N, C-alpha and C positions, 0 to 999 in steps of 0.2 A: 682242694688244697692238700698238699701232701704234708706229712708230719715233718719231713726234712725242711720244707719251705717255712713252716711255722716256727721250727726251732731256729732257723737262720734269722728270721725277723726278730724273734724274741732276744736272741743273743746280741743282735745289733742294738736293740733298745737298751739293754743292760750296759753295753760298752759306751753308748752315747751319753748316758746319764752321769752327772758329776758324782764323785764319791762323797757320801755324807760324812762330815766330820763330827767328832764329839763336840757337843755344844756346852756353853756356859751361859747362864742367865744372870746378868748383873742387875742389881737394883740399888739405886742411890738412896741412902736414908734421909738425906736433907731435902731433896726435891721429889723423890719418888720416881725418878727416871728409871726405866728398865729397858733392857735389850738382850737378845739372845744372839750369840756369835760363835764361830768355830774356835773352840778352846785349843785345839791341837795346832792351830795356825798362830793365834795370838796368845803365846804362852808366857810372855814376860810382862808382868804387871809393873808399872812404874809406881813410885811413891805417890800416894794421893796428895792433893794440895791441902793445906791447912784449913781452908774454908769449906772443905767437904762438898764441893760442887760437882765432882765427877772423878773419872779415872781414865788412864791411858794405858794401852797395851801395845807391845811391839812384837813383830814376827822375826823369825831368824833371817828372812830375806829382804828386810828393809821396809816393810809396810808398818803402818801405825793405825791404831783405832782409838779415837778419843770419844768418850761418852760423858756428857756433862749437861748442866742446865743453868739458866741464869734468868734474872728478872728482866722483863721487857720494859726497862726503865723509860724508854722513849715512846712507849705505847704505840709501836709501829704495827701496821697491818702486815700480813704476809707479803703483799706486793711491795710495800715500802721497805720492808726488811730485805727482800730479795734484791731490790735496787741497790741498797747500801752494800750488801754482801757481795754483789757482783763487781764492785769497783776494785781495781788493782791495789790501791792503797799501799804502793811500794813493794808489793810481792812480785818477785822476779818471775817473768814468764807466765804470769797469771792470765788465763783465758777461760772464760765460761763457754762451754760448747753445748751444754744442755741446761735448760732452766724450766722448771715446772712449778707453778704456784696454784694452790687450792685454798679453800676457805680457812683451813687450819694447819697447813703445812707448806714447806718450801723444799725443793730439791735443786741443788746446783752441782754441776759436774764439769770437769774440764781438766786443765793442766796448770800446774804451779811448780816452779823450780825443777822442771824436768820430770815430775811425777804426775800421775793421774790422781785427781781428788774426786770424792763423792761426799757431799755434805747434805744431810737431811735435818730439817728443823721442824719440830712439832710444837704448835702453839697450844699450850695447855691451860688449865684452870689457874686462877689467881695471877694472871699475867706472867706466867713462867714459860720460857721456851726451852724445850728439851732438844739436845743436839747429838748427832752422830757425825764425826768427821773421820773419813777413811782416806788414807794416802797409800799409794803403792807405786813402785817403779813401772814405767810404761811397758817394759817387756814382760811383766807379770800379769798383764790384763787377762789372758786366758785362764790364769789360776784364780784370780779374785772375782772376775765378772759373774760367775755362777752363784756367788754368795750374796751379792749386793742387794738384790730384791728382797730376799728373805730377811736379811739383817735390817734393812730399812723399814720393812713392814712390821718388824718386831719392836721397833723403837716406840715406847709408850711413856705416858706420864699422866698424872691426874689433871 
């Protein structure tokens, strides 16, 4: 292998990798929900709700990221929760195209109101569900897709 070939391969790998954004780790004081996300993309924090259940951030290009938690008042299993959350319930253009249910988490993704959505729900201690709701315009899928897995995996709660 020549040095020139090795350099070309390495340069290709560097170009193919998504640029790492500065991150912010948010932790909710009421429920202990935490997540790490690209702070340089989601720069505008909205006013938190009075009940202190979470926060929402907006991007400059029309995306939104909501992080919150709530009590599992209906005592739903992840499967039951996924069934309920997959119903259109009056949401225009709502279509689930990806659904994954495990022992303590649910992921739903698809389309709603012309946007792509990615929702992750972690079933935590004390019957609390920790949630990440990401929405972005369909034409921005190449921009947001590289961040989804890391953001989803970073969603935690007690």
